[in-house]
KEPA-168090 format. One line per field, with one value per atom (N, C-alpha, C, CB): residue number from 0; residue in one letter; atom name; x, y, z. Coordinates in steps of 0.02 Angstrom, whole numbers, always signed. Glycine has a CB too. Example, Ala and Ser with C-alpha at 12.3 -4.5 7.8 and 13.67 -1.06 7.14 Angstrom:
num <- c(0_0_0_0_1_1_1_1)
residu <- c(A_A_A_A_S_S_S_S)
atome <- c(N_CA_C_CB_N_CA_C_CB)
x <- c(+660_+615_+660_+565_+642_+684_+645_+704)
y <- c(-284_-225_-165_-224_-112_-53_+2_-30)
z <- c(+390_+390_+390_+452_+354_+357_+394_+286)
***
This chain:
num <- c(0_0_0_0_1_1_1_1_2_2_2_2_3_3_3_3_4_4_4_4_5_5_5_5_6_6_6_6_7_7_7_7_8_8_8_8_9_9_9_9_10_10_10_10_11_11_11_11_12_12_12_12_13_13_13_13_14_14_14_14_15_15_15_15_16_16_16_16_17_17_17_17_18_18_18_18_19_19_19_19_20_20_20_20_21_21_21_21_22_22_22_22_23_23_23_23_24_24_24_24_25_25_25_25_26_26_26_26_27_27_27_27_28_28_28_28_29_29_29_29_30_30_30_30_31_31_31_31_32_32_32_32_33_33_33_33_34_34_34_34_35_35_35_35_36_36_36_36_37_37_37_37_38_38_38_38_39_39_39_39_40_40_40_40_41_41_41_41_42_42_42_42_43_43_43_43_44_44_44_44_45_45_45_45_46_46_46_46_47_47_47_47_48_48_48_48_49_49_49_49_50_50_50_50_51_51_51_51_52_52_52_52_53_53_53_53_54_54_54_54_55_55_55_55_56_56_56_56_57_57_57_57_58_58_58_58_59_59_59_59_60_60_60_60_61_61_61_61_62_62_62_62_63_63_63_63_64_64_64_64_65_65_65_65_66_66_66_66_67_67_67_67_68_68_68_68_69_69_69_69_70_70_70_70_71_71_71_71_72_72_72_72_73_73_73_73_74_74_74_74_75_75_75_75_76_76_76_76_77_77_77_77_78_78_78_78_79_79_79_79_80_80_80_80_81_81_81_81_82_82_82_82_83_83_83_83_84_84_84_84_85_85_85_85_86_86_86_86_87_87_87_87_88_88_88_88_89_89_89_89_90_90_90_90_91_91_91_91_92_92_92_92_93_93_93_93_94_94_94_94_95_95_95_95_96_96_96_96_97_97_97_97_98_98_98_98_99_99_99_99_100_100_100_100_101_101_101_101_102_102_102_102_103_103_103_103_104_104_104_104_105_105_105_105_106_106_106_106_107_107_107_107_108_108_108_108_109_109_109_109_110_110_110_110_111_111_111_111_112_112_112_112_113_113_113_113_114_114_114_114_115_115_115_115_116_116_116_116_117_117_117_117_118_118_118_118_119_119_119_119_120_120_120_120_121_121_121_121_122_122_122_122_123_123_123_123_124_124_124_124_125_125_125_125_126_126_126_126_127_127_127_127_128_128_128_128_129_129_129_129_130_130_130_130_131_131_131_131_132_132_132_132_133_133_133_133_134_134_134_134_135_135_135_135_136_136_136_136_137_137_137_137_138_138_138_138_139_139_139_139_140_140_140_140_141_141_141_141_142_142_142_142_143_143_143_143_144_144_144_144_145_145_145_145_146_146_146_146_147_147_147_147_148_148_148_148_149_149_149_149_150_150_150_150_151_151_151_151_152_152_152_152)
residu <- c(M_M_M_M_R_R_R_R_I_I_I_I_S_S_S_S_D_D_D_D_I_I_I_I_L_L_L_L_R_R_R_R_Q_Q_Q_Q_K_K_K_K_G_G_G_G_S_S_S_S_D_D_D_D_V_V_V_V_V_V_V_V_T_T_T_T_I_I_I_I_A_A_A_A_V_V_V_V_D_D_D_D_K_K_K_K_T_T_T_T_V_V_V_V_H_H_H_H_D_D_D_D_A_A_A_A_I_I_I_I_C_C_C_C_N_N_N_N_L_L_L_L_N_N_N_N_E_E_E_E_H_H_H_H_G_G_G_G_I_I_I_I_G_G_G_G_A_A_A_A_L_L_L_L_I_I_I_I_V_V_V_V_T_T_T_T_G_G_G_G_E_E_E_E_G_G_G_G_G_G_G_G_E_E_E_E_I_I_I_I_S_S_S_S_G_G_G_G_I_I_I_I_I_I_I_I_T_T_T_T_E_E_E_E_R_R_R_R_D_D_D_D_I_I_I_I_M_M_M_M_K_K_K_K_E_E_E_E_C_C_C_C_G_G_G_G_E_E_E_E_R_R_R_R_C_C_C_C_V_V_V_V_H_H_H_H_L_L_L_L_D_D_D_D_D_D_D_D_S_S_S_S_A_A_A_A_Q_Q_Q_Q_G_G_G_G_H_H_H_H_S_S_S_S_A_A_A_A_C_C_C_C_P_P_P_P_A_A_A_A_L_L_L_L_V_V_V_V_K_K_K_K_D_D_D_D_V_V_V_V_M_M_M_M_T_T_T_T_K_K_K_K_D_D_D_D_V_V_V_V_V_V_V_V_I_I_I_I_G_G_G_G_V_V_V_V_P_P_P_P_D_D_D_D_D_D_D_D_D_D_D_D_L_L_L_L_N_N_N_N_Y_Y_Y_Y_V_V_V_V_M_M_M_M_A_A_A_A_V_V_V_V_M_M_M_M_T_T_T_T_K_K_K_K_N_N_N_N_K_K_K_K_I_I_I_I_R_R_R_R_H_H_H_H_L_L_L_L_P_P_P_P_I_I_I_I_L_L_L_L_E_E_E_E_E_E_E_E_G_G_G_G_E_E_E_E_L_L_L_L_A_A_A_A_G_G_G_G_I_I_I_I_I_I_I_I_S_S_S_S_I_I_I_I_G_G_G_G_D_D_D_D_V_V_V_V_V_V_V_V_N_N_N_N_A_A_A_A_H_H_H_H_V_V_V_V_E_E_E_E_E_E_E_E_S_S_S_S_V_V_V_V_Y_Y_Y_Y_E_E_E_E_N_N_N_N_R_R_R_R_L_L_L_L_L_L_L_L_K_K_K_K_D_D_D_D_Y_Y_Y_Y_I_I_I_I_Q_Q_Q_Q_G_G_G_G_T_T_T_T_R_R_R_R)
atome <- c(N_CA_C_CB_N_CA_C_CB_N_CA_C_CB_N_CA_C_CB_N_CA_C_CB_N_CA_C_CB_N_CA_C_CB_N_CA_C_CB_N_CA_C_CB_N_CA_C_CB_N_CA_C_CB_N_CA_C_CB_N_CA_C_CB_N_CA_C_CB_N_CA_C_CB_N_CA_C_CB_N_CA_C_CB_N_CA_C_CB_N_CA_C_CB_N_CA_C_CB_N_CA_C_CB_N_CA_C_CB_N_CA_C_CB_N_CA_C_CB_N_CA_C_CB_N_CA_C_CB_N_CA_C_CB_N_CA_C_CB_N_CA_C_CB_N_CA_C_CB_N_CA_C_CB_N_CA_C_CB_N_CA_C_CB_N_CA_C_CB_N_CA_C_CB_N_CA_C_CB_N_CA_C_CB_N_CA_C_CB_N_CA_C_CB_N_CA_C_CB_N_CA_C_CB_N_CA_C_CB_N_CA_C_CB_N_CA_C_CB_N_CA_C_CB_N_CA_C_CB_N_CA_C_CB_N_CA_C_CB_N_CA_C_CB_N_CA_C_CB_N_CA_C_CB_N_CA_C_CB_N_CA_C_CB_N_CA_C_CB_N_CA_C_CB_N_CA_C_CB_N_CA_C_CB_N_CA_C_CB_N_CA_C_CB_N_CA_C_CB_N_CA_C_CB_N_CA_C_CB_N_CA_C_CB_N_CA_C_CB_N_CA_C_CB_N_CA_C_CB_N_CA_C_CB_N_CA_C_CB_N_CA_C_CB_N_CA_C_CB_N_CA_C_CB_N_CA_C_CB_N_CA_C_CB_N_CA_C_CB_N_CA_C_CB_N_CA_C_CB_N_CA_C_CB_N_CA_C_CB_N_CA_C_CB_N_CA_C_CB_N_CA_C_CB_N_CA_C_CB_N_CA_C_CB_N_CA_C_CB_N_CA_C_CB_N_CA_C_CB_N_CA_C_CB_N_CA_C_CB_N_CA_C_CB_N_CA_C_CB_N_CA_C_CB_N_CA_C_CB_N_CA_C_CB_N_CA_C_CB_N_CA_C_CB_N_CA_C_CB_N_CA_C_CB_N_CA_C_CB_N_CA_C_CB_N_CA_C_CB_N_CA_C_CB_N_CA_C_CB_N_CA_C_CB_N_CA_C_CB_N_CA_C_CB_N_CA_C_CB_N_CA_C_CB_N_CA_C_CB_N_CA_C_CB_N_CA_C_CB_N_CA_C_CB_N_CA_C_CB_N_CA_C_CB_N_CA_C_CB_N_CA_C_CB_N_CA_C_CB_N_CA_C_CB_N_CA_C_CB_N_CA_C_CB_N_CA_C_CB_N_CA_C_CB_N_CA_C_CB_N_CA_C_CB_N_CA_C_CB_N_CA_C_CB_N_CA_C_CB_N_CA_C_CB_N_CA_C_CB_N_CA_C_CB_N_CA_C_CB_N_CA_C_CB_N_CA_C_CB_N_CA_C_CB_N_CA_C_CB_N_CA_C_CB_N_CA_C_CB_N_CA_C_CB_N_CA_C_CB_N_CA_C_CB_N_CA_C_CB_N_CA_C_CB_N_CA_C_CB_N_CA_C_CB_N_CA_C_CB_N_CA_C_CB_N_CA_C_CB_N_CA_C_CB_N_CA_C_CB_N_CA_C_CB_N_CA_C_CB_N_CA_C_CB_N_CA_C_CB_N_CA_C_CB)
x <- c(-714_-704_-628_-725_-621_-549_-528_-546_-463_-438_-460_-366_-476_-495_-564_-498_-604_-666_-656_-704_-606_-588_-562_-534_-520_-493_-550_-440_-597_-652_-692_-698_-698_-738_-689_-766_-631_-587_-553_-539_-541_-506_-432_-512_-398_-326_-278_-313_-296_-245_-198_-275_-133_-84_-36_-48_-20_+27_+100_+11_+140_+209_+257_+225_+320_+372_+441_+373_+481_+545_+594_+574_+638_+691_+738_+737_+747_+792_+763_+818_+696_+665_+686_+588_+673_+690_+635_+700_+650_+599_+552_+631_+572_+526_+477_+566_+504_+452_+401_+490_+424_+380_+324_+426_+348_+302_+252_+338_+272_+227_+175_+270_+199_+153_+101_+190_+122_+81_+25_+124_+47_+3_-48_+36_-21_-68_-120_-36_-104_-148_-191_-105_-165_-204_-195_-285_-131_-118_-60_-102_-47_+8_+62_-19_+65_+115_+120_+109_+185_+200_+239_+238_+216_+261_+317_+225_+381_+435_+454_+488_+464_+480_+550_+427_+584_+648_+642_+683_+699_+703_+660_+773_+650_+610_+541_+634_+519_+450_+437_+403_+487_+485_+479_+554_+447_+439_+505_+379_+530_+595_+585_+641_+525_+512_+450_+570_+438_+382_+409_+327_+380_+399_+336_+429_+336_+277_+290_+252_+236_+245_+293_+178_+289_+334_+406_+318_+419_+487_+514_+488_+474_+495_+503_+452_+461_+468_+530_+407_+546_+605_+673_+605_+666_+723_+731_+713_+678_+678_+700_+610_+678_+697_+771_+656_+800_+869_+919_+878_+897_+947_+927_+967_+867_+846_+858_+775_+917_+929_+889_+995_+855_+822_+754_+810_+736_+676_+695_+646_+758_+784_+795_+856_+749_+755_+822_+690_+858_+923_+975_+945_+961_+1009_+1015_+986_+1073_+1089_+1090_+1165_+1062_+1067_+1016_+1138_+956_+904_+911_+832_+930_+938_+885_+1008_+871_+827_+857_+808_+810_+834_+859_+781_+923_+952_+936_+1021_+898_+884_+846_+846_+863_+830_+781_+886_+726_+685_+715_+637_+762_+796_+835_+847_+855_+888_+844_+928_+783_+732_+681_+694_+667_+611_+622_+596_+572_+572_+588_+495_+641_+661_+630_+734_+618_+583_+510_+604_+477_+409_+369_+390_+318_+277_+216_+260_+197_+146_+87_+174_+32_-23_-44_-79_-87_-118_-188_-101_-230_-298_-335_-321_-316_-350_-340_-328_-299_-291_-354_-242_-365_-425_-415_-431_-469_-466_-433_-536_-457_-424_-351_-455_-331_-256_-219_-245_-247_-209_-212_-239_-261_-261_-209_-325_-194_-149_-77_-162_-67_-1_+17_-2_-30_-18_-7_-80_-42_-31_+38_-86_+55_+119_+178_+123_+173_+228_+226_+227_+175_+167_+165_+227_+129_+123_+50_+153_+43_-17_-38_-20_+8_-8_+20_+23_-18_-2_-8_-41_+48_+38_+8_+103_-30_-61_-30_-145_+0_+23_-17_+92_-21_-58_-14_-131_+3_+54_+115_+20_+141_+200_+193_+243_+130_+113_+73_+67_+85_+52_-27_+83_-65_-139_-175_-169_-140_-170_-135_-247_-163_-134_-195_-77_-187_-236_-207_-271_-244_-225_-261_-242_-233_-266_-336_-227_-349_-417_-461_-415_-435_-481_-499_-444_-446_-459_-507_-399_-501_-543_-616_-519_-628_-690_-720_-685_-684_-712_-727_-661_-690_-710_-773_-654_-782_-841_-903_-830_-896_-950_-967_-927_-919_-933_-967_-870_-947_-977_-1047_-934_-1062_-1128_-1175_-1127_-1153_-1192_-1207_-1158_-1155_-1166_-1217_-1099_-1208_-1251_-1321_-1230_-1333_-1401_-1430_-1400_-1392_-1414_-1438_-1352_-1397_-1411_-1473_-1352_-1481_-1543_-1606_-1538_-1604_-1655_-1674_-1634_-1625_-1634_-1665_-1574_-1644_-1671_-1744_-1628_-1758_-1826_-1870_-1825_-1844_-1885_-1903_-1947_-1871_-1889_-1855_-1870_-1812_-1780_-1792_-1710)
y <- c(+672_+632_+644_+550_+642_+651_+591_+713_+583_+528_+524_+529_+582_+583_+546_+658_+550_+512_+435_+534_+411_+340_+317_+326_+356_+341_+340_+395_+386_+389_+323_+451_+293_+227_+175_+213_+171_+117_+116_+118_+176_+179_+197_+112_+212_+238_+188_+311_+125_+79_+65_+16_+63_+44_-5_+106_-60_-103_-88_-165_-91_-65_-122_+2_-111_-156_-121_-208_-143_-106_-121_-123_-73_-84_-143_-20_-165_-215_-286_-198_-291_-357_-394_-350_-455_-500_-496_-574_-511_-519_-573_-536_-624_-677_-649_-735_-602_-569_-528_-518_-493_-453_-501_-411_-560_-601_-628_-656_-648_-671_-611_-692_-552_-498_-489_-437_-484_-479_-533_-483_-596_-648_-648_-706_-625_-621_-574_-604_-517_-460_-464_-396_-505_-510_-446_-521_-418_-355_-364_-301_-314_-319_-271_-305_-229_-186_-171_-130_-157_-136_-68_-191_-20_+39_+22_+99_+38_+24_+82_+3_+75_+130_+118_+135_+174_+177_+179_+239_+183_+179_+230_+187_+288_+344_+343_+402_+290_+287_+323_+313_+351_+389_+335_+437_+359_+316_+314_+339_+253_+242_+211_+194_+180_+155_+118_+109_+77_+32_-35_+63_-87_-155_-186_-205_-206_-238_-306_-199_-339_-406_-406_-437_-350_-343_-343_-275_-303_-296_-367_-246_-404_-467_-522_-488_-519_-567_-549_-566_-483_-468_-493_-388_-481_-511_-581_-501_-619_-692_-717_-720_-681_-700_-690_-657_-638_-625_-659_-561_-675_-700_-757_-647_-782_-832_-901_-821_-935_-998_-1051_-1015_-1045_-1099_-1110_-1087_-1063_-1074_-1118_-1004_-1125_-1162_-1235_-1128_-1284_-1349_-1387_-1391_-1358_-1387_-1361_-1378_-1309_-1282_-1330_-1210_-1341_-1388_-1341_-1430_-1374_-1341_-1283_-1316_-1303_-1246_-1206_-1274_-1145_-1103_-1051_-1069_-1020_-962_-900_-945_-865_-801_-753_-768_-731_-685_-611_-694_-595_-523_-489_-517_-427_-382_-337_-335_-314_-272_-209_-257_-180_-117_-129_-91_-187_-204_-216_-262_-224_-244_-190_-312_-149_-101_-49_-68_-20_+37_+99_+43_+134_+193_+259_+200_+266_+328_+320_+346_+337_+322_+380_+308_+363_+409_+411_+390_+471_+476_+519_+506_+521_+564_+599_+525_+648_+684_+676_+756_+683_+673_+718_+677_+778_+821_+803_+892_+756_+735_+714_+681_+732_+712_+641_+757_+604_+533_+525_+503_+568_+561_+575_+607_+625_+644_+580_+712_+548_+489_+434_+464_+420_+368_+381_+361_+444_+458_+448_+534_+468_+462_+386_+501_+350_+277_+241_+243_+261_+234_+252_+262_+317_+342_+308_+419_+301_+271_+194_+299_+166_+92_+66_+58_+96_+71_+55_+121_+6_-14_+5_-86_+38_+57_+130_+4_+171_+238_+263_+275_+274_+300_+366_+305_+384_+454_+482_+454_+543_+582_+644_+599_+662_+722_+756_+706_+817_+859_+818_+886_+775_+736_+675_+773_+659_+594_+549_+608_+483_+435_+431_+374_+447_+454_+388_+522_+353_+288_+266_+297_+213_+191_+167_+134_+182_+161_+116_+219_+72_+26_+43_-47_+19_+34_+6_+4_-46_-72_-23_-132_+10_+63_+121_+95_+136_+192_+174_+215_+110_+87_+84_+19_+54_+46_+117_+5_+164_+231_+268_+274_+252_+278_+247_+265_+186_+149_+176_+73_+182_+204_+280_+197_+320_+385_+385_+425_+346_+344_+316_+303_+269_+246_+296_+188_+331_+384_+438_+411_+464_+511_+487_+531_+427_+401_+399_+333_+382_+376_+445_+344_+496_+565_+588_+612_+575_+596_+561_+586_+495_+459_+487_+382_+506_+536_+607_+539_+643_+704_+700_+736_+660_+651_+625_+602_+579_+554_+603_+489_+656_+706_+688_+718_+639_+615_+657_+539_+703_+747_+814_+740)
z <- c(-243_-181_-166_-191_-104_-73_-35_-23_-30_+5_+78_+1_+108_+176_+177_+206_+127_+122_+121_+59_+90_+87_+155_+32_+186_+254_+308_+274_+299_+348_+344_+334_+287_+278_+299_+200_+275_+286_+353_+235_+381_+446_+435_+484_+493_+481_+509_+515_+523_+548_+495_+574_+514_+467_+504_+438_+471_+495_+479_+472_+527_+514_+532_+558_+514_+527_+532_+473_+582_+594_+541_+663_+530_+471_+484_+461_+550_+569_+570_+633_+551_+548_+482_+552_+481_+425_+371_+450_+311_+258_+278_+189_+308_+332_+383_+365_+427_+475_+433_+530_+383_+342_+303_+289_+277_+243_+295_+205_+355_+408_+424_+474_+431_+444_+393_+451_+326_+271_+271_+210_+284_+282_+335_+283_+400_+457_+447_+519_+419_+409_+340_+410_+299_+230_+187_+242_+191_+159_+109_+211_+71_+18_+32_-55_+87_+103_+173_+68_+194_+261_+264_+295_+305_+312_+353_+341_+334_+371_+412_+330_+478_+524_+552_+581_+563_+593_+673_+566_+705_+776_+813_+797_+784_+808_+794_+783_+755_+728_+665_+778_+638_+574_+512_+567_+458_+403_+362_+362_+361_+324_+253_+365_+246_+174_+173_+146_+126_+118_+90_+71_+119_+90_+59_+147_+0_-31_-55_-86_-78_-103_-163_-123_-198_-261_-241_-302_-187_-161_-140_-99_-105_-84_-137_-36_-189_-244_-279_-292_-291_-326_-284_-339_-218_-176_-186_-103_-182_-185_-253_-168_-300_-373_-385_-425_-353_-361_-320_-352_-254_-206_-163_-165_-161_-118_-147_-102_-134_-163_-138_-156_-76_-48_-89_+29_-132_-176_-236_-203_-244_-304_-279_-333_-307_-276_-300_-294_-343_-351_-305_-419_-267_-217_-159_-191_-137_-78_-15_-88_+37_+102_+112_+112_+120_+123_+185_+122_+181_+241_+239_+244_+294_+292_+258_+361_+227_+195_+241_+158_+233_+279_+273_+275_+216_+200_+253_+137_+265_+315_+273_+357_+310_+278_+248_+319_+283_+263_+196_+322_+183_+118_+60_+126_+73_+20_+13_+38_+57_+48_-1_+109_-21_-67_-15_-111_-28_+11_-11_+8_-75_-100_-98_-172_-46_-42_-73_+30_-113_-141_-91_-217_-69_-20_-46_+45_-11_-24_+40_-54_+32_+89_+86_+91_+146_+145_+102_+208_+80_+38_-37_+53_-53_-122_-153_-127_-214_-259_-280_-325_-283_-306_-373_-310_-422_-490_-493_-538_-451_-445_-415_-393_-365_-337_-388_-267_-423_-471_-518_-504_-538_-591_-558_-623_-499_-464_-454_-393_-436_-425_-493_-388_-544_-613_-641_-661_-635_-661_-626_-651_-559_-520_-515_-449_-543_-545_-471_-588_-428_-360_-344_-310_-292_-278_-203_-291_-169_-101_-93_-47_-60_-49_+22_-90_+59_+128_+123_+169_+170_+175_+238_+181_+230_+286_+300_+276_+359_+376_+428_+404_+411_+456_+474_+527_+428_+442_+478_+475_+498_+535_+486_+603_+497_+462_+473_+477_+425_+438_+411_+402_+372_+343_+280_+326_+249_+188_+144_+200_+80_+38_-18_+13_-44_-96_-162_-73_-216_-280_-278_-341_-245_-234_-203_-192_-149_-115_-163_-51_-206_-253_-304_-286_-335_-384_-356_-408_-295_-266_-254_-202_-230_-219_-288_-176_-338_-407_-430_-459_-426_-447_-408_-436_-346_-301_-321_-221_-333_-351_-421_-349_-466_-534_-533_-582_-491_-482_-452_-442_-405_-375_-422_-318_-462_-508_-565_-534_-585_-638_-616_-658_-554_-523_-521_-449_-500_-497_-571_-469_-623_-687_-715_-729_-699_-723_-689_-709_-625_-589_-618_-518_-633_-663_-729_-668_-770_-838_-838_-876_-792_-783_-746_-747_-719_-683_-614_-719_-586_-516_-463_-506_-481_-431_-440_-429)
***
């Protein structure tokens, strides 16, 4: 199975956010769409990075004093997306094999993989998408093998 097969089922919609937005904007966007990552775009629409729940939690753990109930004067978090995002984005292409992508995501400890086709954003897949596709593929192959063994094919 190829990543293009997953994108065909899932669709190619990708939620993005500009580099100059706040982390609070990113959190609101993630919550609104029920997703775990946003592709960060620059002024020209190019991919500048990715911001994930993990990036935000790291920032909050290190710098957001308003989460500390002993801190005085609860103010909004001033951090910008460009200061928190992951800049070195690991990407995939539609022709990538499912097992290869599983290995890449595991090795890099990432849960979201932007997919580029001819330099353009073609979609994004999550580790959940990859696991579901792997299970679906395994169930199908298992069924074929059982049918073959039982002589029904």
